[in-house]
DOSERO-324793 format. One line per 8 residues: number of its first residue (from 1); their letters; for each residue z, y, x of N, C-alpha, C. Coordinates in pm, whole numbers, plus 50000, padded with zeros to 5 digits. Last residue first. Layout:
BEGIN
NUM) A) Z/Y/X/Z/Y/X/Z/Y/X  ...
% end
This chain:
BEGIN
410) IVFDETIS) 76112/83334/93161/76246/83360/93215/76233/83410/93358  75895/83428/92902/75912/83382/93040/76052/83420/93085  75733/83361/92588/75843/83412/92668/75840/83353/92808  75536/83444/92304/75546/83375/92433/75651/83442/92521  75509/83380/91963/75563/83471/92064/75587/83392/92193  75274/83338/91708/75341/83278/91822/75384/83385/91919  75220/83290/91363/75232/83382/91475/75314/83315/91585  75042/83228/91066/75101/83173/91187/75107/83281/91295
402) FEGLVLRI) 74969/83159/90726/75013/83255/90826/75076/83182/90945  74925/82975/90535/74816/82997/90629/74853/83097/90738  75260/82884/90517/75130/82869/90454/75019/82883/90558  75401/83002/90791/75426/83002/90647/75291/82997/90577  75545/82973/91108/75435/82934/91022/75481/82937/90877  75616/83084/91432/75652/83093/91291/75529/83061/91206  75712/82970/91754/75607/82986/91653/75669/82992/91514  75776/83049/92084/75837/83033/91953/75730/83062/91849
394) SFNAGRQV) 75733/82903/92410/75684/82981/92297/75765/82949/92172  75800/82942/92764/75808/82868/92638/75760/82961/92527  75804/82904/93121/75753/82968/93000/75783/82880/92879  76017/82954/93412/75950/82871/93312/75907/82953/93191  76165/83108/93581/76023/83098/93609/75945/83018/93506  76461/82918/93548/76400/83043/93591/76253/83020/93630  76471/82686/93274/76480/82713/93417/76409/82845/93450  76653/82701/92973/76523/82717/93039/76545/82752/93186
386) KFRNLQIY) 76808/82527/92705/76818/82593/92835/76682/82592/92903  76888/82575/92354/76821/82507/92464/76833/82590/92591  77030/82512/92034/77035/82588/92159/76970/82507/92272  76808/82433/91771/76920/82395/91856/76915/82473/91987  76697/82707/91565/76670/82595/91654/76797/82560/91730  76768/82805/91231/76798/82815/91374/76755/82688/91446  76749/83025/90947/76723/82896/91011/76736/82915/91161  76934/83174/90672/76871/83179/90804/76840/83037/90848
378) CDRRRSQV) 76983/83123/90412/76998/83263/90455/76952/83283/90598  76812/82924/90186/76857/82932/90326/76865/83080/90365  76716/82879/89927/76843/82948/89942/76900/82936/90084  76529/82595/90005/76562/82692/89903/76702/82746/89929  76474/82579/90362/76486/82520/90229/76514/82632/90129  76267/82610/90652/76360/82667/90556/76355/82593/90422  76258/82383/90922/76188/82443/90808/76290/82490/90705  76218/82342/91275/76305/82346/91158/76232/82420/91048
370) EQLVNGSE) 76159/82171/91577/76104/82240/91461/76204/82231/91346  76097/82130/91928/76189/82138/91815/76116/82204/91699  75869/82089/92078/75994/82025/92121/76099/82025/92011  75535/82049/92070/75644/82095/91984/75770/82018/92022  75329/82139/92347/75403/82035/92275/75517/82096/92194  75216/82338/92500/75141/82290/92385/75212/82185/92303  75416/82400/92683/75292/82335/92730/75215/82271/92616  75642/82407/92422/75629/82415/92568/75507/82335/92609
362) ILSLKLNL) 75791/82555/92140/75673/82492/92199/75674/82513/92350  75979/82542/91852/75986/82565/91997/75873/82486/92062  75938/82688/91525/75913/82582/91623/75933/82632/91765  75995/82719/91188/76030/82777/91317/76022/82667/91422  75844/82766/90872/75869/82678/90987/75895/82761/91113  75930/82806/90540/75899/82880/90663/75939/82793/90782  75993/82700/90289/75898/82629/90376/75850/82713/90495  76068/83000/90107/76069/82854/90115/75960/82804/90210
354) PLYSDNGT) 76197/83291/90271/76098/83225/90185/76100/83074/90209  76558/83332/90296/76425/83322/90355/76327/83265/90253  76776/83549/90107/76729/83419/90151/76589/83429/90212  76836/83808/90041/76947/83722/90084/76898/83592/90146  76700/84125/90093/76673/83983/90067/76786/83898/90123  76739/84384/90168/76823/84333/90059/76797/84187/90026  76644/84344/90502/76682/84435/90394/76776/84372/90294  76517/84012/90573/76539/84154/90601/76586/84227/90477
346) PHVQAVVG) 76623/83683/90692/76556/83774/90597/76589/83918/90631  76585/83540/91022/76668/83595/90914/76582/83674/90817  76578/83283/91261/76498/83370/91173/76586/83410/91056  76665/83221/91608/76693/83220/91465/76590/83305/91392  76742/83061/91909/76638/83128/91830/76669/83111/91682  76914/83083/92210/76926/83048/92069/76822/83128/91993  76925/82977/92545/76853/83050/92442/76888/82994/92304  77036/83015/92882/77054/82955/92751/76990/83041/92643
338) TKGEAETS) 76882/82974/93191/76914/83069/93084/76925/82994/92952  76979/82865/93525/76914/82849/93395/76959/82957/93297  77105/82852/93771/76997/82947/93752/76925/82937/93620  77320/82678/93756/77198/82632/93824/77079/82722/93795  77459/82779/93438/77469/82726/93574/77332/82685/93624  77333/83067/93256/77392/82934/93266/77398/82892/93412  77337/83360/93060/77320/83299/93192/77396/83167/93196  77179/83380/92737/77298/83383/92823/77264/83322/92958
330) IALLLVVS) 77039/83526/92438/77028/83460/92568/77157/83474/92647  76895/83507/92120/77016/83540/92196/77012/83460/92325  76647/83631/91909/76677/83547/92024/76804/83599/92091  76507/83641/91587/76618/83682/91673/76636/83582/91786  76281/83771/91368/76298/83668/91469/76401/83718/91569  76302/83857/91035/76342/83896/91170/76354/83772/91256  76036/83916/90799/76156/83846/90843/76186/83894/90985  75891/84112/90533/75910/84074/90672/76033/83985/90687
322) KGDIQMGL) 75634/84128/90276/75770/84139/90327/75778/84086/90469  75386/84101/90152/75401/84199/90259/75540/84213/90314  75415/83889/89967/75395/84027/89921/75427/84129/90028  75428/83660/90131/75542/83697/90044/75533/83846/90012  75169/83642/90238/75240/83521/90202/75359/83550/90109  75048/83869/90325/75028/83835/90184/75109/83713/90142  75285/83932/90582/75162/83967/90513/75160/83925/90368  75505/83901/90732/75443/83778/90683/75321/83805/90596
314) DILKAGKQ) 75595/84062/91017/75533/84086/90887/75460/83960/90843  75887/84054/91187/75763/83979/91172/75711/84000/91030  76077/84239/91413/76033/84228/91274/75898/84157/91270  76287/84101/91656/76156/84156/91626/76125/84134/91479  76564/84132/91887/76506/84094/91758/76372/84162/91738  76808/84008/92121/76693/84091/92087/76630/84042/91958  77112/84006/92293/77041/83963/92172/76927/84061/92144  77302/83881/92570/77211/83979/92510/77139/83920/92390
306) ALGKSHSN) 77496/83679/92627/77509/83814/92682/77424/83917/92610  77701/83453/92484/77561/83499/92479/77557/83647/92512  77969/83377/92472/77893/83349/92593/77749/83392/92593  78001/83425/92163/78060/83329/92255/77963/83299/92368  77874/83578/91980/77971/83646/92065/78031/83554/92169  77718/83423/91821/77651/83502/91926/77751/83565/92020  77893/83315/91637/77830/83225/91734/77766/83302/91847  77960/83542/91486/78062/83477/91569/77999/83388/91675
298) RCELPLNL) 77719/83597/91358/77780/83697/91446/77880/83632/91540  77687/83364/91209/77589/83398/91313/77648/83498/91410  77897/83370/91030/77894/83260/91127/77795/83289/91239  77835/83597/90876/77952/83599/90963/77946/83492/91069  77486/83687/90881/77600/83617/90824/77714/83611/90924  77349/84006/90941/77383/83877/90998/77499/83814/90922  77108/84178/90807/77247/84151/90775/77280/84012/90826  76881/84422/90891/76925/84287/90923/77074/84276/90891
290) LHTNVLVD) 76839/84677/90820/76724/84588/90808/76763/84443/90832  77037/84862/90859/77047/84776/90740/76921/84693/90716  77054/84991/91092/76959/85048/90996/76950/84963/90869  77235/84831/91227/77275/84967/91193/77182/85033/91092  77080/84603/91263/77201/84595/91182/77241/84735/91135  76884/84699/91433/76845/84651/91301/76965/84641/91208  77044/84765/91656/76961/84867/91592/76925/84826/91451  77159/84524/91733/77246/84628/91677/77165/84736/91605
282) VSQWGAEF) 76953/84389/91854/76994/84346/91721/77078/84454/91654  76716/84593/92024/76850/84539/92015/76882/84500/91872  76370/84490/91996/76477/84587/92006/76612/84518/91995  76015/84466/92030/76149/84405/92036/76253/84515/92050  75804/84639/92036/75814/84548/91923/75949/84480/91915  75787/84645/92388/75749/84707/92262/75748/84602/92151  76071/84485/92552/75930/84519/92538/75903/84581/92401  76385/84619/92653/76308/84536/92562/76163/84583/92557
274) FKEFWQNL) 76662/84616/92846/76525/84668/92847/76438/84571/92766  76918/84541/92916/76896/84612/92789/76761/84681/92786  76931/84373/93123/76947/84514/93156/76921/84603/93034  76873/84139/92998/77007/84150/93055/77036/84294/93098  76606/84165/92941/76701/84188/92833/76843/84204/92886  76464/84085/93159/76484/84229/93142/76584/84260/93031  76442/83812/93119/76534/83860/93223/76563/84008/93208  76238/83775/92938/76376/83775/92888/76476/83823/92992
266) NVLARSEN) 75941/83912/92890/76028/83878/93002/76173/83889/92959  75687/83792/92699/75810/83870/92690/75904/83822/92799  75348/83810/92743/75466/83735/92783/75588/83827/92779  75145/83891/92465/75208/83931/92589/75327/83839/92617  74857/83805/92328/74996/83766/92327/75054/83797/92464  74610/83914/92111/74665/83925/92245/74812/83893/92239  74542/83790/91865/74438/83849/91950/74489/83867/92092  74661/83659/91654/74695/83617/91789/74595/83671/91890
258) VSSVSAVN) 74543/83789/91439/74688/83794/91455/74728/83760/91596  74252/83992/91481/74315/83862/91484/74464/83873/91508  74126/84235/91503/74201/84211/91381/74273/84077/91381  73987/84230/91743/74097/84323/91729/74184/84288/91610  73922/83886/91842/73885/84014/91785/74007/84101/91767  74058/83749/92123/73952/83727/92024/73909/83861/91972  74228/83610/92390/74165/83731/92338/74052/83694/92243  74427/83442/92508/74374/83414/92374/74311/83538/92312
250) KVIGLRRN) 74636/83679/92687/74561/83554/92676/74516/83536/92532  74753/83915/92918/74691/83889/92788/74620/83756/92794  74845/84025/93151/74935/83936/93077/74884/83911/92936  74731/84216/93324/74688/84077/93330/74779/83980/93258  74776/84479/93303/74870/84405/93385/74840/84256/93391  74575/84554/93133/74575/84613/93267/74673/84542/93361  74649/84413/92902/74527/84377/92974/74530/84430/93117  74885/84546/92826/74887/84403/92859/74765/84362/92940
242) YLQQRWQE) 74788/84807/92774/74889/84783/92879/74886/84637/92923  74618/84749/92557/74565/84810/92679/74660/84785/92796  74800/84653/92370/74695/84565/92420/74635/84618/92550  74948/84885/92327/75013/84769/92387/74911/84672/92443  74748/85041/92207/74812/85086/92331/74881/84970/92403  74698/84903/91974/74592/84910/92076/74650/84952/92211  74949/84943/91846/74898/84809/91873/74792/84810/91984  74970/85226/91828/75069/85147/91901/75017/85009/91938
234) NSILAAWK) 74734/85468/91887/74761/85350/91805/74852/85255/91882  74679/85652/92079/74780/85689/91980/74815/85573/91887  74471/85551/92228/74603/85552/92289/74713/85586/92188  74247/85581/92051/74287/85451/92105/74433/85452/92149  74234/85853/91999/74245/85760/91887/74293/85623/91934  74200/85950/92260/74321/85984/92185/74342/85889/92068  73943/85853/92319/74058/85809/92399/74188/85834/92324  73799/86000/92131/73802/85853/92123/73920/85797/92202
226) TFPIDFLR) 73849/86261/92219/73882/86224/92082/73889/86072/92065  73742/86275/92475/73888/86271/92460/73927/86226/92320  73463/86059/92532/73521/86178/92472/73672/86164/92456  73456/85905/92858/73442/85893/92714/73503/86019/92653  73490/85839/93148/73382/85918/93088/73358/85878/92942  73846/85855/93207/73719/85782/93204/73617/85863/93122  74095/85952/93218/73989/86041/93266/73853/85972/93268  74256/85748/93136/74257/85869/93054/74148/85968/93095
218) PTYVSADG) 74236/85553/93339/74157/85537/93216/74153/85662/93128  74227/85550/93652/74283/85648/93559/74203/85643/93429  74107/85312/93754/74236/85360/93805/74303/85457/93709  73976/85034/93677/73962/85170/93622/74096/85238/93644  74085/84799/93759/74006/84872/93857/73969/85012/93809  74199/84684/93538/74287/84763/93625/74211/84837/93734  74051/84695/93231/74027/84651/93368/74107/84742/93463  74080/84824/92995/74181/84725/93028/74164/84666/93166
210) LIHLLDTV) 73855/84974/92963/73973/85043/93016/74086/84948/93050  73674/84769/92866/73644/84856/92981/73770/84911/93044  73808/84642/92654/73744/84562/92759/73721/84647/92884  73883/84857/92497/73987/84773/92558/73931/84689/92671  73628/84947/92421/73717/85033/92499/73826/84952/92568  73530/84725/92273/73461/84770/92394/73553/84855/92482  73719/84714/92063/73700/84599/92151/73634/84641/92282  73675/84965/91947/73806/84932/92005/73794/84817/92104
202) EAESLSVL) 73411/84932/91857/73443/85035/91955/73575/85006/92024  73443/84724/91670/73358/84702/91788/73388/84805/91896  73602/84848/91479/73655/84733/91552/73575/84707/91679  73571/85207/91513/73536/85078/91453/73599/84967/91536  73791/85478/91485/73720/85385/91572/73691/85256/91497  73791/85811/91376/73811/85670/91341/73728/85583/91434  73954/86085/91546/73836/86017/91494/73873/85873/91459  74221/86299/91445/74169/86190/91526/74045/86132/91462
194) SPVEVQLN) 74187/86655/91397/74219/86521/91348/74157/86416/91440  74304/86913/91619/74196/86840/91552/74241/86701/91509  74615/87075/91527/74526/87017/91627/74419/86938/91555  74807/87365/91441/74724/87252/91405/74640/87205/91523  75115/87433/91619/74991/87474/91552/74909/87349/91524  75472/87481/91619/75352/87400/91639/75233/87463/91567  75704/87603/91554/75646/87637/91684/75522/87553/91716  75897/87730/91323/75775/87650/91328/75697/87688/91453
186) LELTAFLS) 76252/87719/91390/76125/87790/91378/76008/87692/91384  76489/87594/91441/76440/87591/91303/76305/87660/91285  76547/87638/91713/76517/87503/91664/76454/87501/91525  76611/87851/91871/76488/87860/91791/76451/87726/91728  76825/87804/92027/76839/87914/91932/76719/87924/91839  76756/87617/92210/76826/87569/92091/76850/87679/91988  76648/87761/92420/76560/87678/92338/76626/87643/92206  76851/87866/92565/76790/87953/92465/76693/87877/92375
178) IINDALAE) 76903/87670/92750/76995/87681/92636/76934/87768/92526  76719/87708/92952/76697/87599/92858/76787/87610/92736  76588/88005/93057/76715/87940/93025/76696/87834/92917  76309/88096/93080/76389/88043/93190/76506/87955/93145  75988/88042/92943/76124/88089/92920/76216/88021/93020  75684/88101/93129/75785/88011/93072/75916/88084/93046  75516/88261/93264/75507/88267/93118/75612/88180/93050  75546/88202/93527/75607/88327/93480/75600/88341/93329
170) RPLCYTRS) 75394/87972/93559/75538/87961/93551/75602/88087/93495  75101/87949/93350/75172/87998/93469/75323/87993/93450  74985/87645/93211/75045/87775/93182/75120/87822/93305  74741/87412/93101/74816/87474/93210/74863/87614/93172  74672/87098/92975/74693/87237/92937/74785/87299/93042  74432/86857/93093/74567/86914/93089/74561/87055/93032  74210/86708/93197/74262/86691/93062/74409/86731/93056  74079/86758/93426/74206/86688/93440/74269/86656/93305
162) DENCIGQN) 73848/86874/93305/73836/86773/93410/73964/86690/93423  73929/87067/93125/73862/86948/93072/73847/86838/93177  74209/87243/93091/74122/87196/93198/74059/87064/93154  74296/87503/92897/74268/87359/92887/74166/87321/92994  74551/87728/92950/74411/87699/92983/74392/87548/92979  74766/87882/92703/74736/87789/92811/74587/87769/92830  74785/88035/92474/74779/88104/92604/74745/88011/92720  74775/87861/92253/74716/87994/92244/74696/88061/92379
154) KLQRHTTF) 74897/87620/92333/74763/87616/92273/74696/87754/92276  75141/87715/92431/75055/87634/92517/74912/87630/92463  75249/87844/92210/75215/87921/92328/75119/87845/92419  75284/87624/92034/75202/87738/91994/75157/87818/92117  75461/87463/92176/75327/87413/92145/75234/87529/92110  75637/87658/92426/75622/87596/92295/75479/87545/92277  75813/87605/92738/75721/87677/92651/75713/87603/92519  76062/87647/92997/75998/87575/92888/75903/87668/92813
146) GCVRMWCD) 76200/87577/93327/76165/87661/93215/76094/87581/93108  76309/87406/93517/76250/87532/93561/76216/87627/93447  76572/87213/93580/76491/87253/93466/76439/87393/93492  76588/87001/93854/76610/87137/93806/76516/87166/93689  76761/86721/93991/76649/86776/93917/76688/86912/93861  76842/86540/94296/76872/86624/94182/76744/86660/94107  77024/86367/94551/76902/86383/94471/76936/86457/94343  77181/86295/94782/77183/86429/94721/77051/86454/94648
138) DDGDLNVQ) 77170/86082/94945/77281/86085/94849/77289/86221/94780  76917/86114/95063/76979/85981/95054/77089/85977/94948  76656/86314/94918/76787/86301/94980/76847/86164/94961  76424/86299/94762/76416/86274/94906/76552/86251/94969  76380/86370/94505/76428/86233/94527/76431/86198/94674  76386/86626/94286/76399/86601/94430/76460/86463/94450  76186/86769/94037/76270/86655/94075/76269/86639/94226  76157/87014/93793/76136/86983/93935/76236/86875/93975
130) IAVYYDAK) 76014/87039/93481/76129/86990/93556/76088/86954/93698  75935/87214/93190/75897/87189/93329/76020/87151/93409  75893/87114/92860/75991/87155/92960/75942/87116/93099  75788/87215/92551/75743/87147/92672/75825/87203/92788  75851/87172/92197/75878/87235/92326/75827/87147/92440  75746/87027/91989/75780/87167/91964/75794/87242/92096  75459/86812/92052/75601/86847/92051/75620/86992/92010  75239/86543/91953/75264/86682/91992/75410/86719/91969
122) WSEIDVWE) 75192/86286/91858/75262/86302/91986/75307/86445/92012  75042/86294/91628/75167/86218/91624/75249/86229/91752  74818/86449/91716/74908/86496/91611/75042/86425/91613  74732/86525/92033/74747/86411/91943/74855/86448/91841  74742/86746/92200/74635/86739/92100/74634/86612/92016  74968/86722/92372/74940/86847/92301/74847/86828/92183  74983/86489/92505/75109/86538/92449/75088/86664/92365  74719/86468/92602/74765/86376/92498/74891/86427/92428
114) QPVCLVDL) 74693/86643/92811/74639/86683/92681/74688/86593/92568  74974/86701/93020/74864/86614/92979/74823/86642/92835  75043/87021/93140/75083/86920/93042/74964/86833/93007  75159/87206/93400/75039/87136/93353/75081/87018/93266  75278/87511/93497/75313/87392/93418/75184/87332/93366  75275/87652/93822/75211/87636/93692/75261/87507/93627  75424/87661/94051/75355/87782/94009/75301/87774/93867  75687/87540/94213/75616/87517/94089/75555/87648/94039
106) DLTETPIL) 75737/87433/94508/75710/87566/94451/75623/87550/94327  75763/87153/94526/75875/87241/94560/75857/87379/94499  75683/86887/94312/75635/87007/94379/75749/87104/94403  75744/86672/94164/75819/86686/94289/75772/86807/94370  75785/86700/93808/75703/86713/93928/75795/86719/94049  75779/86622/93453/75842/86625/93585/75740/86642/93698  75801/86739/93149/75694/86726/93247/75755/86737/93387  75905/86636/92832/75946/86669/92968/75831/86642/93064
98) VIRTNGFQ) 75903/86752/92503/75830/86675/92605/75870/86727/92742  76084/86725/92211/76080/86791/92341/76006/86701/92438  76099/86784/91866/76051/86698/91974/76035/86781/92100  76328/86796/91595/76262/86864/91706/76220/86765/91812  76490/86690/91408/76351/86712/91369/76268/86776/91479  76683/86532/91646/76676/86567/91505/76531/86576/91462  76495/86507/91899/76628/86566/91880/76634/86617/91736  76320/86287/92097/76334/86334/91959/76478/86379/91938
90) IAAGSVVE) 76144/86332/92395/76274/86311/92332/76270/86366/92191  75903/86202/92626/75939/86279/92507/76074/86236/92452  75743/86249/92943/75830/86174/92854/75873/86263/92739  75482/86194/93190/75562/86277/93101/75644/86189/93007  75149/86044/93210/75280/86081/93263/75352/86175/93165  74965/85770/93094/74996/85911/93074/75136/85939/93129  74938/85496/93153/74818/85579/93150/74845/85729/93137  75184/85376/93169/75074/85312/93241/74955/85406/93252
82) WIHTIDQE) 75343/85517/92994/75348/85554/93135/75242/85483/93219  75309/85378/92752/75246/85510/92770/75239/85546/92918  75471/85160/92792/75326/85140/92782/75252/85271/92801  75721/85279/92792/75677/85210/92913/75526/85185/92910  75758/85371/92537/75728/85471/92640/75680/85404/92768  75832/85148/92390/75693/85194/92381/75658/85295/92490  76105/85111/92440/76008/85007/92476/75867/85063/92486  76223/85343/92348/76242/85307/92489/76142/85201/92532
74) SPFVSASS) 75984/85521/92147/76098/85432/92162/76111/85399/92310  75820/85748/92175/75839/85689/92042/75958/85593/92036  76133/85909/92250/76018/85901/92160/75899/85840/92235  76481/85852/92272/76351/85846/92338/76242/85834/92232  76705/86083/92106/76656/85950/92140/76520/85960/92206  76997/86246/91987/76876/86253/92069/76836/86111/92109  77139/86368/91681/77129/86268/91788/76997/86283/91861  77336/86643/91576/77207/86577/91584/77208/86478/91699
66) NYEERSWD) 77518/86858/91533/77538/86728/91469/77404/86654/91462  77597/87044/91831/77514/87013/91715/77550/86876/91660  77789/87078/92036/77728/87195/91974/77654/87166/91843  77883/86835/92132/77979/86943/92109/77919/87056/92025  77657/86687/92151/77772/86628/92082/77875/86734/92048  77487/86824/92314/77469/86839/92170/77584/86780/92090  77577/86742/92570/77585/86882/92530/77578/86898/92380  77529/86464/92570/77664/86516/92595/77678/86659/92543
58) QLWNLFQY) 77252/86461/92518/77345/86391/92428/77487/86444/92445  77155/86606/92736/77134/86656/92601/77231/86590/92502  77225/86439/92954/77279/86575/92944/77270/86627/92800  77072/86213/92887/77218/86203/92899/77283/86340/92887  76814/86326/92899/76865/86271/92773/77017/86259/92776  76790/86389/93169/76789/86497/93070/76847/86448/92937  76802/86129/93277/76896/86231/93320/76906/86343/93216  76588/86003/93149/76725/85958/93119/76831/86055/93169
50) LCVSSLYA) 76357/86153/93238/76388/86130/93098/76536/86100/93076  76360/86143/93521/76368/86271/93450/76417/86250/93306  76327/85869/93567/76443/85941/93622/76467/86069/93543  76079/85833/93433/76200/85763/93390/76326/85832/93439  75898/85989/93576/75922/86018/93435/76050/85954/93385  75907/85861/93827/75944/86002/93814/75979/86036/93670  75819/85601/93751/75946/85622/93822/75995/85765/93803  75568/85654/93642/75671/85593/93559/75809/85615/93620
42) NYCATPNS) 75436/85756/93867/75452/85840/93749/75562/85787/93658  75448/85527/94035/75513/85652/94074/75538/85741/93953  75295/85343/93887/75434/85312/93922/75511/85440/93956  75049/85477/93883/75120/85453/93757/75267/85421/93783  74994/85464/94159/75006/85594/94092/75081/85580/93961  74977/85186/94218/75087/85268/94273/75104/85403/94203  74901/84995/93916/74865/85057/94043/74977/85149/94090  75004/84875/93685/74884/84817/93746/74847/84876/93881
34) YCQAHRYA) 75358/84801/93661/75239/84880/93631/75124/84834/93720  75646/84753/93695/75559/84676/93605/75437/84757/93562  75817/84912/93834/75732/84823/93912/75632/84747/93826  76003/85067/93709/75871/85127/93733/75779/85036/93812  76245/84943/93704/76168/84943/93579/76026/84994/93601  76328/85003/93965/76304/84864/93924/76216/84858/93800  76359/85283/93951/76261/85225/94043/76227/85081/94002  76569/85313/93772/76437/85366/93736/76329/85303/93823
26) KEQEAPSI) 76773/85195/93927/76737/85140/93796/76598/85185/93754  76780/85368/94148/76745/85228/94166/76702/85163/94035  76863/85610/94030/76735/85600/94099/76688/85456/94108  77115/85535/93943/77015/85574/93844/76875/85570/93903  77237/85490/94190/77228/85381/94093/77122/85411/93988  77234/85744/94311/77153/85634/94368/77135/85519/94270  77213/86006/94059/77287/85912/94142/77195/85805/94199  77128/86331/94040/77070/86198/94018/77139/86101/94113
18) NLWLKTTD) 77250/86625/93875/77256/86530/93987/77194/86396/93946  77082/86907/93753/77145/86779/93723/77139/86688/93845  77081/87243/93651/77068/87150/93762/77143/87022/93727  76925/87497/93480/77006/87377/93463/76976/87281/93577  76928/87838/93600/76864/87710/93571/76967/87600/93551  77071/88056/93679/77008/88062/93546/76946/87929/93505  77163/88046/93935/77259/88013/93829/77196/88013/93690  77075/87979/94232/77001/88000/94106/77088/87954/93991
10) ISMFDPLR) 77285/87950/94418/77176/88045/94443/77104/88079/94313  77447/87750/94321/77507/87883/94341/77401/87991/94364  77270/87538/94321/77327/87583/94193/77389/87721/94205  77221/87502/94593/77112/87545/94505/77167/87602/94375  77478/87413/94667/77423/87536/94725/77311/87591/94637  77509/87172/94530/77597/87285/94498/77546/87418/94552  77290/87020/94660/77286/87060/94520/77382/87175/94487  77242/87166/94990/77267/87056/94899/77274/87110/94757
2) LM) 77058/87265/95281/77115/87298/95150/77129/87173/95065  77149/87221/95614/77062/87175/95505/77130/87203/95371
% end
């Protein structure tokens, strides 16, 4: 039986990457949060492909280029995309690369979901065909079969309206992935049609219909692609669609309501550095200078608190559209409990929080703790509390007529 070294010696023109059992297991765990087996499989395959290629690209580019590579749109947001669209994207400086994985042994044609091609904010410079083998117990691998450009895919590819894909024969692909980097500065994209505008009523109807998990493949539902593209390209609507299909939406009202849909944020996933859309590592905000933690806050978080996540909260008209940061730090405790610290901080160059901003801890509709900002408060914090595994709690921010609630589960 041939193993990875044998394949690499047979086909020396392709990039071959090993997939470890640990990497497989991590991707498999993250791929269980979807509404049906097909979405789980697509997420599993896309996740394995994405992080293997990203790791290689980061290592390779560190020596050759002064550019960083990251998941597009973000590590949190790509999980919502995988519920309805396969494939994964990487941002490499000003260049975007979309990866199209398949387990097909004889790859005759590259088929790219139309969303990655015809949505202006999603389209890429390059599209990479990747064959993935996950059958071996200890010899799993992926092979980069070739790549094409957006221009070539639009001009030479065949758009299949039934499957909503752009298809290009394998022989039309460039073989050596390294040659891709010789054309980074070229303009390899072409124009795509502008997105249509959806009314609030249309969005509500689409979310109601496509949010039903019985609609197995919402991207192929009998609506024009232009309307589907407008819905799925909007981050807020995309998250609402994901939440509805997984049954984690409550308090549904209108599209414009602040509390229109509230997803349960699973804090257990933070221990694996996996954050839901809208949440991110505190380090990201610190590095981008959106969050300046006071020294006492940094020190308090380093004592036994394993993970910290943060979310930008737009206070709207209450303080001229400025934002604050809601920060949660969590730790494992005895008897299966999780320790939680909740804080609110100003953003950017603001030194102090707005006056009379309330931060509350709520459980089963009851306010267990509440603190309110005073003049010249650089942050506010709830007393540290512990939560039993499986329990829910909420954190609420209130300023004048503005109110937002974040729901959490351990």
